[in-house]
Residue frames relative to the residue before (quaternion, step in Angstrom):
aa qw qx qy qz dx dy dz
X 1.0000 0.0000 0.0000 0.0000 0.00 0.00 0.00
X 0.2525 -0.7855 0.5536 0.1134 3.65 -0.56 1.18
X 0.3596 -0.7036 0.5693 0.2271 3.38 -1.17 0.70
X 0.4856 -0.6792 0.4849 0.2604 3.50 -1.18 0.83
X 0.3906 -0.7096 0.5280 0.2551 3.48 -0.87 0.82
X 0.5438 -0.6339 0.4378 0.3329 3.58 -0.96 0.85
X 0.2582 -0.7632 0.5629 0.1844 3.40 -0.96 0.88
X 0.7732 -0.3870 0.2294 0.4470 3.52 -1.44 0.18
X 0.6321 0.5401 -0.3402 0.4394 3.73 1.02 -0.71
X 0.6256 0.5450 -0.3041 0.4680 3.51 1.03 -0.96
X 0.7152 0.4792 -0.2840 0.4221 3.60 0.80 -0.97
X 0.6595 0.4817 -0.3141 0.4841 3.56 1.17 -0.88
X 0.6441 0.5113 -0.3568 0.4432 3.65 1.04 -0.60
X 0.6411 0.4873 -0.3308 0.4921 3.55 1.12 -0.58
X 0.6274 0.4762 -0.3866 0.4798 3.61 0.92 -0.45
X 0.6641 0.4755 -0.3429 0.4640 3.65 0.83 -0.72
X 0.5847 0.5688 -0.3440 0.4650 3.65 1.06 -0.59
X 0.6951 0.4788 -0.2581 0.4701 3.50 0.82 -1.06
X 0.6067 0.5193 -0.3519 0.4882 3.65 1.05 -0.77
X 0.6823 0.4952 -0.3054 0.4427 3.65 0.74 -0.90
X 0.6448 0.5367 -0.2988 0.4548 3.48 1.10 -0.77
X 0.6602 0.5220 -0.2707 0.4672 3.52 1.14 -0.89
X 0.6209 0.5301 -0.2888 0.5001 3.50 1.33 -0.71
X 0.6439 0.5130 -0.3332 0.4595 3.53 1.00 -0.73
X 0.6374 0.4894 -0.3332 0.4931 3.67 1.00 -0.89
X 0.6629 0.4673 -0.3877 0.4381 3.76 0.67 -0.79
X 0.6874 0.4980 -0.3377 0.4066 3.60 0.81 -0.78
X 0.5834 0.5927 -0.3175 0.4556 3.50 1.28 -0.86
X 0.6609 0.5217 -0.2728 0.4654 3.58 1.05 -0.99
X 0.6603 0.4761 -0.3266 0.4803 3.63 0.91 -0.74
X 0.6931 0.4924 -0.3052 0.4290 3.57 0.86 -0.99
X 0.5998 0.5502 -0.3540 0.4607 3.60 1.08 -0.64
X 0.6701 0.5068 -0.2795 0.4648 3.54 1.01 -1.00
X 0.6192 0.5553 -0.3193 0.4543 3.47 1.07 -0.88
X 0.6462 0.5168 -0.2896 0.4811 3.62 0.88 -1.09
X 0.6699 0.4744 -0.3190 0.4737 3.75 0.77 -0.96
X 0.6907 0.4649 -0.3472 0.4316 3.62 0.73 -0.83
X 0.6430 0.5282 -0.3306 0.4453 3.65 0.94 -0.74
X 0.6191 0.5412 -0.4049 0.3998 3.56 1.02 -0.30
X 0.7504 -0.4409 0.1805 0.4581 3.57 1.25 0.16
X 0.3083 0.7916 -0.4685 0.2424 3.57 1.25 0.46
X 0.2988 -0.8265 0.4508 0.1562 3.69 -0.45 1.17
X 0.5756 0.6318 -0.3381 0.3939 3.39 1.46 -0.40
X 0.1947 -0.8458 0.4940 0.0522 3.52 0.38 1.43
X 0.6992 0.4884 -0.2976 0.4289 3.60 0.56 -1.03
X 0.7008 0.4621 -0.2942 0.4570 3.48 0.81 -1.02
X 0.6186 0.5046 -0.3684 0.4764 3.61 0.96 -0.55
X 0.6995 0.4744 -0.3129 0.4333 3.60 0.78 -0.76
X 0.6366 0.5066 -0.3513 0.4633 3.49 1.16 -0.46
X 0.6102 0.5290 -0.3349 0.4854 3.50 1.13 -0.55
X 0.6706 0.4851 -0.3241 0.4582 3.53 0.89 -0.97
X 0.5879 0.5668 -0.3530 0.4566 3.65 1.00 -0.75
X 0.6723 0.4877 -0.2681 0.4882 3.65 0.92 -0.96
X 0.7184 0.4597 -0.2666 0.4489 3.63 0.66 -1.04
X 0.6557 0.5131 -0.3140 0.4563 3.53 0.96 -0.85
X 0.6072 0.5512 -0.3126 0.4794 3.57 1.09 -0.93
X 0.6465 0.5325 -0.2952 0.4596 3.58 0.94 -0.91
X 0.6608 0.4945 -0.2945 0.4818 3.56 0.93 -1.04
X 0.6318 0.5298 -0.3308 0.4589 3.66 1.06 -0.71
X 0.6581 0.4836 -0.3002 0.4929 3.60 1.01 -0.78
X 0.6631 0.4834 -0.3124 0.4786 3.69 0.99 -0.73
X 0.6233 0.5284 -0.3569 0.4525 3.60 1.06 -0.48
X 0.6231 0.5010 -0.3106 0.5141 3.57 1.20 -0.76
X 0.6694 0.4974 -0.3242 0.4465 3.63 0.88 -0.79
X 0.6246 0.5118 -0.3341 0.4861 3.68 1.13 -0.63
X 0.6356 0.5297 -0.3217 0.4604 3.53 1.06 -0.58
X 0.6268 0.4892 -0.3193 0.5156 3.58 1.01 -0.74
X 0.6878 0.4551 -0.3116 0.4720 3.63 0.78 -0.95
X 0.6327 0.5414 -0.3395 0.4373 3.58 0.93 -0.55
X 0.6310 0.5171 -0.2859 0.5027 3.56 1.09 -0.77
X 0.6387 0.4901 -0.3335 0.4906 3.56 0.89 -0.76
X 0.6519 0.4851 -0.3262 0.4829 3.68 0.90 -0.86
X 0.6717 0.5323 -0.3092 0.4121 3.71 0.88 -0.68
X 0.6725 0.5040 -0.2508 0.4804 3.50 1.34 -0.71
X 0.3935 0.6825 -0.5186 0.3323 3.67 1.17 0.25
X 0.4059 -0.7192 0.5031 0.2547 3.59 -0.71 1.04
X 0.8595 0.1374 -0.1340 0.4738 3.60 -0.89 0.92
X 0.3300 0.7666 -0.4908 0.2501 3.51 1.27 0.48
X 0.3257 -0.7360 0.5568 0.2052 3.51 -1.01 0.76
X 0.4112 -0.7385 0.4867 0.2206 3.48 -0.75 1.12
X 0.2447 -0.7574 0.5931 0.1217 3.59 -0.88 1.00
X 0.3587 -0.6641 0.6050 0.2535 3.51 -1.45 -0.08
X 0.4529 -0.6564 0.5274 0.2929 3.62 -1.04 0.87
X 0.4712 -0.6459 0.5263 0.2893 3.43 -1.13 0.77
X 0.6028 -0.5244 0.4245 0.4260 3.51 -1.16 0.28
X 0.2546 -0.7390 0.5891 0.2050 3.66 -0.97 0.66
X 0.2650 -0.7944 0.5264 0.1468 3.57 -0.34 1.21
X 0.8201 0.3077 -0.2033 0.4376 3.50 -1.28 0.49
X 0.3554 0.7204 -0.5434 0.2436 3.63 1.00 0.21
X 0.4743 -0.6737 0.4803 0.3008 3.63 -0.87 0.88
X 0.4868 -0.6573 0.4780 0.3201 3.41 -1.22 0.44
X 0.5883 -0.6692 0.3403 0.3005 3.57 -0.85 1.11
X 0.6463 0.5335 -0.3214 0.4409 3.58 0.92 -0.94
X 0.6367 0.5584 -0.2913 0.4449 3.50 1.05 -1.00
X 0.6657 0.5275 -0.2477 0.4661 3.42 0.92 -1.11
X 0.6743 0.4704 -0.3117 0.4763 3.59 0.84 -0.98
X 0.6853 0.4525 -0.3372 0.4602 3.62 0.77 -0.86
X 0.6157 0.5381 -0.3739 0.4376 3.68 0.79 -0.69
X 0.7263 0.4220 -0.2696 0.4708 3.64 0.68 -1.05
X 0.6095 0.5316 -0.3802 0.4488 3.68 0.96 -0.57
X 0.6550 0.5230 -0.3187 0.4425 3.54 0.92 -0.92
X 0.6840 0.5026 -0.2825 0.4470 3.57 0.90 -0.95
X 0.6799 0.4657 -0.2864 0.4886 3.57 1.01 -0.83
X 0.5897 0.5595 -0.3696 0.4501 3.72 1.03 -0.77
X 0.6907 0.4887 -0.3047 0.4373 3.50 0.80 -1.09
X 0.6590 0.5323 -0.3068 0.4340 3.62 0.96 -0.90
X 0.7156 0.4562 -0.2848 0.4456 3.52 0.85 -0.99
X 0.5886 0.5484 -0.3484 0.4810 3.54 1.27 -0.63
X 0.6750 0.4827 -0.3117 0.4628 3.58 0.79 -0.89
X 0.7208 0.3815 -0.2657 0.5141 3.69 1.00 -0.61
X 0.3739 -0.7297 0.4985 0.2815 3.70 1.25 0.20
X 0.3533 0.6696 -0.5645 0.3289 3.62 0.63 1.18
X 0.3349 -0.7500 0.5259 0.2206 3.56 -0.74 0.92
X 0.2737 -0.8106 0.4788 0.1971 3.62 -0.33 1.03
X 0.5480 0.6234 -0.4127 0.3752 3.66 1.07 -0.05
X 0.1037 0.7951 -0.5942 0.0628 3.57 -0.95 0.66
X 0.4904 -0.6549 0.4745 0.3246 3.62 -1.22 0.39
X 0.0980 -0.8023 0.5886 0.0163 3.52 -1.03 0.91
X 0.1799 -0.7398 0.6409 0.0981 3.50 -1.07 0.91
X 0.3853 -0.7240 0.5042 0.2706 3.71 -0.58 0.97
X 0.8123 0.0316 0.0143 0.5822 3.64 0.76 -0.85
X 0.3415 -0.7814 0.4956 0.1649 3.51 -0.45 1.35
X 0.6303 0.5564 -0.3145 0.4407 3.60 1.20 -0.47
X 0.6303 0.5147 -0.3313 0.4776 3.63 1.27 -0.35
X 0.3060 -0.7918 0.5089 0.1430 3.64 -0.14 1.36
X 0.6961 0.4802 -0.2899 0.4482 3.69 0.98 -0.54
X 0.5741 0.5961 -0.4035 0.3903 3.61 1.24 -0.23
X 0.3100 -0.7272 0.5914 0.1592 3.51 -1.18 0.91
X 0.5183 -0.6201 0.4870 0.3311 3.60 -1.15 0.72
X 0.2295 -0.7317 0.6321 0.1115 3.55 -1.32 0.82
X 0.4588 -0.6403 0.5324 0.3100 3.53 -1.25 0.46
X 0.1060 -0.7707 0.6283 0.0105 3.46 -0.99 1.19
X 0.3420 -0.7073 0.5764 0.2247 3.59 -1.34 -0.09
X 0.3721 -0.7442 0.5181 0.1981 3.58 -0.67 1.18
X 0.5541 0.5901 -0.3872 0.4414 3.64 1.02 -0.35
X 0.6642 0.4942 -0.2760 0.4883 3.48 1.00 -1.00
X 0.6625 0.4877 -0.3100 0.4766 3.63 0.87 -0.87
X 0.6749 0.4991 -0.3015 0.4522 3.65 0.91 -0.78
X 0.6291 0.5667 -0.2653 0.4611 3.47 1.11 -0.87
X 0.6394 0.4772 -0.3018 0.5219 3.60 1.16 -0.95
X 0.6532 0.5079 -0.3394 0.4473 3.74 0.86 -0.67
X 0.6982 0.4711 -0.2960 0.4505 3.52 0.95 -0.89
X 0.5412 0.6251 -0.3398 0.4482 3.57 1.38 -0.52
X 0.7041 0.4856 -0.2237 0.4673 3.37 0.90 -1.35
X 0.6794 0.5016 -0.3043 0.4408 3.57 0.96 -0.95
X 0.6191 0.5580 -0.3194 0.4510 3.57 1.09 -0.77
X 0.6818 0.4853 -0.2821 0.4690 3.57 1.00 -0.88
X 0.6486 0.4954 -0.3208 0.4806 3.52 1.07 -0.91
X 0.6558 0.5025 -0.3628 0.4311 3.63 0.77 -0.70
X 0.6390 0.4854 -0.3512 0.4825 3.67 1.03 -0.76
X 0.6502 0.5140 -0.3535 0.4338 3.69 0.80 -0.81
X 0.7296 0.4725 -0.2286 0.4384 3.62 1.05 -0.84
X 0.3782 0.7914 -0.4338 0.2060 3.51 1.38 -0.20
X 0.7661 0.4192 -0.1945 0.4467 3.50 1.02 -0.77
X 0.5381 0.6584 -0.3891 0.3544 3.49 1.38 -0.11
X 0.2734 0.7474 -0.5720 0.1986 3.57 -0.91 0.99
X 0.7813 -0.2798 0.2293 0.5086 3.57 -1.27 -0.33
X 0.7615 0.3931 -0.1977 0.4760 3.68 0.97 -0.94
X 0.5248 0.6685 -0.4459 0.2809 3.62 1.11 0.01
X 0.7110 -0.4988 0.3382 0.3625 3.61 -1.31 0.50
X 0.3407 -0.7576 0.5136 0.2148 3.68 -0.23 1.10
X 0.6623 0.5372 -0.3268 0.4074 3.58 0.88 -0.98
X 0.6985 0.4782 -0.2873 0.4482 3.62 1.12 -0.55
X 0.4589 0.7175 -0.4436 0.2790 3.62 1.11 -0.28
X 0.6305 0.5756 -0.3537 0.3820 3.61 0.85 -0.81
X 0.7192 0.4181 -0.2516 0.4947 3.66 0.72 -0.97
X 0.6592 0.4918 -0.3486 0.4496 3.54 0.95 -0.84
X 0.6710 0.4965 -0.3117 0.4540 3.65 0.86 -0.98
X 0.7732 0.3677 -0.2741 0.4380 3.66 0.73 -0.79
X 0.7784 0.4101 -0.2415 0.4094 3.55 0.68 -0.99
X 0.7591 0.3807 -0.1889 0.4932 3.58 1.20 -0.65
X 0.7741 0.2647 -0.1917 0.5422 3.66 1.17 -0.21
X 0.7728 0.3628 -0.2416 0.4613 3.69 0.43 -1.14
X 0.6465 0.5108 -0.3536 0.4428 3.59 0.82 -0.91
X 0.6895 0.4630 -0.3200 0.4559 3.70 0.54 -0.96
X 0.7046 0.4550 -0.3138 0.4450 3.69 0.83 -0.82
X 0.6371 0.5283 -0.3016 0.4733 3.56 1.12 -0.54
X 0.7654 0.4160 -0.2043 0.4465 3.54 0.87 -0.95
X 0.7813 0.2642 -0.0898 0.5583 3.46 1.14 -0.92
X 0.7208 0.4889 -0.2652 0.4136 3.59 0.87 -0.80
X 0.6045 0.6095 -0.3509 0.3742 3.53 1.00 -1.03
X 0.6996 0.4570 -0.3536 0.4203 3.63 0.50 -0.91
X 0.6839 0.5267 -0.2748 0.4235 3.46 0.90 -1.05
X 0.6565 0.5224 -0.2833 0.4646 3.40 1.14 -0.90
X 0.6131 0.4918 -0.3527 0.5078 3.69 1.03 -0.72
X 0.6985 0.4631 -0.3255 0.4378 3.76 0.78 -0.62
X 0.6512 0.5301 -0.3271 0.4335 3.43 1.02 -0.73
X 0.6435 0.5651 -0.2727 0.4384 3.46 1.06 -0.96
X 0.6759 0.4855 -0.2616 0.4888 3.54 1.14 -0.95
X 0.6444 0.4845 -0.3285 0.4921 3.56 1.16 -0.67
X 0.6291 0.5206 -0.3512 0.4581 3.66 0.87 -0.55
X 0.6486 0.5361 -0.2896 0.4562 3.46 0.99 -0.90
X 0.6524 0.5092 -0.2800 0.4865 3.56 0.97 -0.95
X 0.6654 0.4808 -0.3034 0.4838 3.56 0.83 -1.04
X 0.6774 0.4672 -0.2996 0.4827 3.73 0.68 -0.82
X 0.6355 0.4740 -0.3887 0.4693 3.67 0.86 -0.55
X 0.6790 0.4795 -0.3457 0.4354 3.62 0.89 -0.56
X 0.6922 0.4689 -0.3055 0.4557 3.59 1.22 -0.31
X 0.4873 0.7024 -0.3980 0.3328 3.53 1.31 -0.29
X 0.2324 -0.7609 0.5917 0.1299 3.54 -1.01 0.90
X 0.1016 -0.8045 0.5824 0.0576 3.62 -0.70 0.96
């Protein structure tokens, strides 16, 4: 009995699956760190450095998943599958409230002002800065990461390849691009500015 050599579609599906698993691991690592810090970790600068590194890694993994999904979609004659229902996904409002409460308590305990000035478009000279809240941005990212981790729980080497398209786009890449990207950009910029103020030269 001869084994069938993997075709181009199999290889592209495997690369997409691996990229999704890597993204899941990156999100899990940041969420675990976030939970531990919110329990009362006073090492603010060290926490912010880790968050900056982990969130940058998440951003890179989202871009990689997008590229892998595009390669998967370009397979000639590929049959489109449907993503199975992801059971037990947490409710978004509950997630957002829980993360916001945790972060508010920690920021308050560390006496860190969560307000900052945001400019939506730095190229628009007529635009005025508006006041934003870093806790809200972080809670939004934590909510999206928690939902994505739950949706990706079943992805692996033996996962259904035909379901990867909907899963990758609608439950991971789409939410991160439409809702997470603006908040992620603002959080990374806020962390960089805060860390720059704390650096000793």
